[in-house]
C-alpha positions as CSV (number, residue, x, y, z in Angstrom):
1,X,-84.6,-43.0,73.9
2,X,-84.8,-39.5,72.8
3,X,-81.1,-39.0,73.0
4,X,-80.6,-42.1,70.8
5,X,-82.9,-40.7,68.2
6,X,-81.1,-37.3,68.1
7,X,-77.7,-39.1,67.9
8,X,-78.9,-41.2,65.0
9,X,-80.4,-38.2,63.2
10,X,-77.0,-36.4,63.5
11,X,-75.2,-39.5,62.0
12,X,-77.6,-39.6,59.1
13,X,-77.2,-35.9,58.4
14,X,-73.4,-36.3,58.5
15,X,-73.5,-39.2,56.1
16,X,-75.8,-37.2,53.8
17,X,-73.4,-34.3,53.8
18,X,-70.5,-36.6,53.1
19,X,-72.4,-38.2,50.2
20,X,-73.3,-34.8,48.8
21,X,-69.7,-33.6,49.0
22,X,-68.4,-36.7,47.2
23,X,-71.0,-36.4,44.5
24,X,-70.1,-32.7,44.0
25,X,-66.4,-33.5,43.8
26,X,-67.1,-36.2,41.2
27,X,-69.1,-33.8,39.0
28,X,-66.2,-31.3,39.2
29,X,-63.7,-34.0,38.1
30,X,-65.9,-35.1,35.3
31,X,-66.3,-31.6,34.0
32,X,-62.5,-31.1,34.0
33,X,-62.0,-34.4,32.1
34,X,-64.4,-33.3,29.4
35,X,-62.7,-31.4,26.4
36,X,-63.1,-27.7,26.6
37,X,-65.3,-26.0,24.0
38,X,-63.5,-23.5,21.8
39,X,-65.0,-20.1,22.3
40,X,-64.9,-17.8,19.3
41,X,-63.6,-14.4,20.3
42,X,-64.2,-11.7,17.8
43,X,-61.2,-9.2,17.7
44,X,-61.7,-6.0,15.7
45,X,-59.0,-5.7,13.0
46,X,-58.3,-2.7,10.7
47,X,-57.1,-3.7,7.2
48,X,-55.5,-1.5,4.6
49,X,-54.4,-2.3,1.0
50,X,-50.7,-3.2,0.7
51,X,-48.5,-1.0,-1.5
52,X,-44.8,-0.6,-2.3
53,X,-42.9,2.5,-1.6
54,X,-39.2,3.7,-1.5
55,X,-37.7,3.7,2.0
56,X,-34.8,6.0,2.6
57,X,-32.2,4.8,5.1
58,X,-30.0,7.5,6.6
59,X,-26.4,6.5,7.2
60,X,-24.0,8.7,9.1
61,X,-20.3,8.0,8.3
62,X,-17.0,9.7,8.9
63,X,-14.8,9.9,5.8
64,X,-11.7,11.6,4.6
65,X,-11.7,14.2,1.9
66,X,-9.1,13.5,-0.8
67,X,-8.2,15.4,-3.9
68,X,-9.8,14.3,-7.2
69,X,-6.4,13.8,-8.8
70,X,-2.9,13.3,-7.2
71,X,0.4,12.8,-9.0
72,X,3.9,12.3,-7.8
73,X,6.8,14.1,-9.6
74,X,9.7,11.7,-10.1
75,X,13.2,12.3,-11.5
76,X,14.0,10.2,-14.6
77,X,17.8,10.6,-14.4
78,X,20.3,10.6,-11.6
79,X,22.2,13.8,-10.7
80,X,22.5,16.7,-8.4
81,X,19.4,18.9,-8.3
82,X,20.6,22.4,-9.4
83,X,17.2,24.2,-9.4
84,X,13.8,23.7,-7.8
85,X,11.4,26.1,-9.5
86,X,8.5,25.7,-7.1
87,X,7.5,26.1,-3.5
88,X,4.9,24.5,-1.3
89,X,1.4,25.7,-2.2
90,X,2.4,26.9,-5.7
91,X,0.0,26.2,-8.5
92,X,1.7,24.6,-11.5
93,X,0.6,23.7,-15.0
94,X,1.1,20.5,-16.9
95,X,4.4,20.4,-18.7
96,X,5.9,23.2,-16.6
97,X,9.6,22.6,-15.7
98,X,9.8,22.1,-11.9
99,X,13.4,21.0,-11.4
100,X,16.7,20.9,-13.3
101,X,19.5,18.4,-12.4
102,X,23.2,18.7,-13.2
103,X,24.0,17.5,-16.7
104,X,27.7,18.1,-16.9
105,X,28.6,14.4,-16.7
106,X,25.8,13.6,-19.2
107,X,27.1,16.1,-21.6
108,X,30.6,14.6,-21.4
109,X,29.1,11.2,-22.1
110,X,27.2,12.6,-25.1
111,X,30.4,14.1,-26.5
112,X,32.1,10.7,-26.3
113,X,29.1,9.0,-27.9
114,X,29.0,11.5,-30.7
115,X,32.8,11.1,-31.3
116,X,32.5,7.3,-31.3
117,X,29.6,7.3,-33.7
118,X,31.4,9.7,-36.1
119,X,34.5,7.4,-36.1
120,X,32.4,4.3,-36.7
121,X,30.5,6.1,-39.6
122,X,33.9,6.7,-41.3
123,X,35.0,3.1,-40.6
124,X,31.7,1.9,-42.2
125,X,32.3,4.0,-45.2
126,X,35.9,2.8,-45.5
127,X,35.0,-0.9,-45.2
128,X,32.2,-0.6,-47.6
129,X,34.6,0.8,-50.2
130,X,37.1,-2.0,-49.5
131,X,34.3,-4.5,-49.9
132,X,33.6,-3.1,-53.3
133,X,37.3,-3.7,-54.2
134,X,37.2,-7.1,-52.6
135,X,39.7,-6.0,-50.0
136,X,37.3,-6.7,-47.1
137,X,34.8,-9.3,-46.2
138,X,31.0,-8.9,-45.8
139,X,31.2,-10.1,-42.3
140,X,33.6,-7.3,-41.3
141,X,31.3,-4.7,-43.0
142,X,28.3,-6.1,-41.1
143,X,30.3,-6.0,-37.8
144,X,31.3,-2.3,-38.3
145,X,27.7,-1.4,-39.4
146,X,26.3,-3.0,-36.2
147,X,28.8,-1.1,-34.1
148,X,27.9,2.1,-35.8
149,X,24.1,1.5,-35.2
150,X,24.8,0.8,-31.5
151,X,26.8,4.1,-31.3
152,X,23.9,6.0,-32.9
153,X,21.5,4.5,-30.3
154,X,23.9,5.5,-27.5
155,X,23.9,9.1,-28.8
156,X,20.1,9.1,-28.8
157,X,20.1,7.7,-25.2
158,X,22.5,10.3,-23.9
159,X,20.4,13.1,-25.5
160,X,17.3,11.8,-23.9
161,X,19.1,11.7,-20.5
162,X,20.0,15.3,-20.9
163,X,16.4,16.2,-21.9
164,X,15.1,14.3,-18.9
165,X,17.2,16.3,-16.6
166,X,14.5,18.9,-16.8
167,X,11.7,17.5,-14.6
168,X,8.2,18.6,-15.8
169,X,4.9,18.6,-14.1
170,X,2.8,15.6,-15.2
171,X,-0.5,17.4,-14.4
172,X,-1.8,20.7,-13.3
173,X,-2.5,21.4,-9.6
174,X,-1.1,22.6,-6.4
175,X,2.2,21.5,-4.8
176,X,1.3,19.6,-1.7
177,X,4.7,18.1,-0.8
178,X,8.3,19.1,-1.4
179,X,10.5,16.4,0.1
180,X,13.9,17.5,-1.4
181,X,15.9,20.7,-1.6
182,X,18.4,22.2,-4.1
183,X,21.9,20.8,-4.0
184,X,21.0,17.2,-3.0
185,X,21.8,14.2,-5.2
186,X,18.8,12.4,-6.5
187,X,18.7,8.9,-8.1
188,X,16.4,8.2,-11.0
189,X,12.9,7.7,-9.6
190,X,13.3,10.1,-6.6
191,X,10.1,11.9,-5.7
192,X,10.7,15.7,-5.6
193,X,7.1,16.8,-5.3
194,X,3.5,15.8,-5.0
195,X,0.8,17.6,-7.1
196,X,-2.9,17.6,-6.1
197,X,-5.8,18.8,-8.1
198,X,-8.3,20.3,-5.6
199,X,-10.7,21.7,-8.2
200,X,-12.8,18.7,-7.4
201,X,-12.7,16.5,-4.3
202,X,-13.7,13.0,-3.3
203,X,-14.7,11.5,0.1
204,X,-13.2,8.2,1.0
205,X,-15.1,6.2,3.7
206,X,-15.5,2.6,4.8
207,X,-18.8,0.7,4.5
208,X,-19.9,-2.7,5.6
209,X,-21.0,-5.3,3.2
210,X,-24.7,-4.6,3.9
211,X,-24.2,-0.8,3.7
212,X,-22.6,-1.1,0.3
213,X,-25.8,-2.5,-1.3
214,X,-27.9,0.3,0.3
215,X,-25.9,3.2,-1.1
216,X,-27.1,4.5,-4.5
217,X,-26.5,7.6,-6.5
218,X,-29.5,10.0,-6.3
């Protein structure tokens, strides 16, 4: 009888523990289902007044130093270069004669042009007198006059060719290149020298699109 009583008591205790455990789990689940309450957390913040200021951005770039001014010396007439009056590194002044080309053929052409112009001048005078005596037509006089004007223009052209045989410096500076030598034949437009002005220099460098807008003159 006593053993039954103890056994029954143990069963009651076990049932009570199970019921207590189930009730505790239910309370825990109910607490999890309930919305959590926001907790206000105070975080210390240091505030300062906003202000604008100039920000300098340093850019390091590699560039090439170039002369402030550079000019190419070109021949304006064809011919053999008789004289080169400069050397590499020489300082020359604007208008200084740097080279002289052979003008013998040009001078022969000029003599022919002068002779032809003189002949046409006499012809024009003769036909003008004949027109006054009604021995020539106005059309013939106009034709001779036009031929005479063309001959005069040819004389001026030949004289300019001879004058252009003396190649002059287009600007002052130092001779940086000398691609030809005396005695060679040069066509019109041949480069015989390059003059650079190094009294001032400029730096050439490549910038990205964003960097271009950041660069300003100080």
